[in-house]
DOKEKE-977887 format. One record per residue (C-alpha): residue in three letters; x negated, y, z negated. Coordinates in steps of 0.02 Angstrom, whole numbers, plus 50000, padded with zeros to 5 digits. Layout:
<marvexs>
AlaXYZ ...
</marvexs>
This chain:
<marvexs>
Met428895060844389 Lys430515073744493 Ile431565066544324 Phe430505074944226 Thr430135089844289 His432125091444312 Ile432305090044120 Ile430455105144079 Ala431545113044183 Leu433305111944119 Cys432495112143923 Met431535130943988 Ala433485136344036 Val434145130743874 Leu432835139743782 Ala432845151943911 Phe434885155543866 Ile434575153543697 Ala433485166243683 Cys434785179943798 Thr436085173343701 Glu436565189243590 Lys436335187343394 Lys437955190243312 Val437575203943177 Ala437575199542986 Phe438605213242893 Asn438605213642705 Ser440345220042697 Val441765209242814 Asp441575210143007 Ile443315213143054 Thr442745218743234 Gly444095217043377 Ala445325218343234 Thr447095225443311 Tyr447635235543164 Ala446695251343095 Gln446345261143229 Asp446625279743218 Phe447645292443096 Ser448285306843129 Leu448635317243002 Pro448455335342925 Asp446795342442831 Ser446655353142682 Asp446705368742803 Gly448165359342897 Lys447505356743038 Ile447635338043115 Arg446285325443127 Thr446315310243224 Met444675301543259 Lys444185307343419 Asp443685322443272 Phe442015310643218 Ala441335304543375 Gly439645299243368 Lys439755296843192 Val439905279243084 Val441535286442956 Val442035276142803 Val444145280842775 Phe444575276442600 Phe446345276442525 Gly446755283442352 Phe447095298842261 Thr446215311442146 Gln446895308741996 Cys446355290341978 Pro445085285741836 Asp443655272041909 Val443885262542084 Cys444365284142194 Pro442845293742104 Thr441515277042094 Thr442085273742298 Met441755293642345 Ala440405292542227 Glu439625278442326 Val439705286342495 Ala438895304742441 Ala437635291842398 Val437295282542556 Lys437245299442629 Lys435985303342536 Ala434825285242550 Leu435085291542767 Glu434415306442744 Val432905302342631 Ala432215288842778 His432825300342939 Lys433235320342901 Gly434775319243010 Asp435695299942999 Gly436685310142845 Asp437625320342948 Lys437715304243053 Leu439015296142911 Gln441085304442908 Ala441905300742737 Ile443855300842768 Phe444795302542590 Ile446455300942638 Thr447665306842482 Ile449225291642434 Asp449785304942307 Pro450315319242416 Glu451565324942266 Arg450365329142164 Asp448665330242271 Thr449215347142348 Ala447975353542497 Ala447155364142378 Val446665350142260 Leu446565338242387 Lys445055348642460 Ala444115355342311 Tyr443985332542216 Val443225331242392 Ala442025344342421 Asn441505336942233 Phe440295323942301 Asp439945333042477 Pro440425346342570 Ser440755338242735 Phe442125325942667 Val443445327142735 Gly445155324342646 Leu446795318642745 Arg448565322442656 Pro450145315942750 Ala451575328442759 Ser452955316042705 Ala453305300442639 Glu453655293942787 Ala451895299642876 Leu451005289342713 Ala451985273442731 Asp451435275242934 Ala449885278642893 Ala449855264042752 Lys450775251242867 Ala449425257942996 Phe447835249642906 Lys448755238642800 Ile448725248042631 Tyr449445243642477 Tyr449885257242352 Lys451215260842211 Lys451945271942101 Val451635266841915 Asp452555274541778 Gly451625279441648 Lys452045280041444 Thr452825294841466 Ala453765304541520 Gly453635311441722 Ser452005303541677 Tyr451205289141839 Thr450025285541915 Met449135274442068 Asp449055255942136 His448355255642289 Thr447005243342377 Ala445215245042309 Ala444115243842482 Ser443565255242644 Tyr443585255542849 Val442255256142887 Phe442005261143100 Asp440605264643209 Thr440255280043314 Lys441455279443471 Gly442805276143342 Arg443055255143324 Val443425247343182 Arg442085235743117 Leu441905232242922 Phe442885230142783 Thr442045236342602 Arg442975230542450 Tyr442735238842312 Gly440945237842204 Ser439925231242330 Gly438355245942290 Ala438065257642395 Asp436285249242450 Lys437255237842554 Leu438385246542631 Thr436845258342691 Glu436285244942752 Asp437595241142850 Val437905259842951 Arg435995262142980 Gln436595243643065 Leu438125251743140 Leu437155267343188 Ala435735258143288 Gly437465253243414 Asn437435232743325 
</marvexs>
């Protein structure tokens, strides 16, 4: 009888442990929680002010590297983030303000401060464009985020385009990198992930 009682007690303890164990959140994006790269940036915005992750504390931040003359990946990505912000606002007024998009240009040669400012504002006035002040600063930022970029000569003399990583990093409200979202995942899936992060997951 005592053995049976002990077995019951042990089973109950195991069940209690399982019930209390925190379940891992399932994200649509790639969960990179704990990554030692993509930690922060320190780059000037279109007004020349140096911005870092601390400036956006309390918000979920989506960081994307691209260029304003990008024909498809960049505008599609920015439009999706804008759609996520609108979806959050519709679901609960004020939540849209808790999402921040950061666009870091990999083509500062053509993306002047004025061009960059107008470009990001076209998607949402709150979106921030960052422009590395030198080729070295751009290289350092790209290395810190493990971003690939390369200048590719065009068909005419002096023309060129840019190859680059087509994905975004998502940070939680405490400024920790959490997700790597691939291009083409869609606004709905990203919205779900952002809601999870805003809920503290």
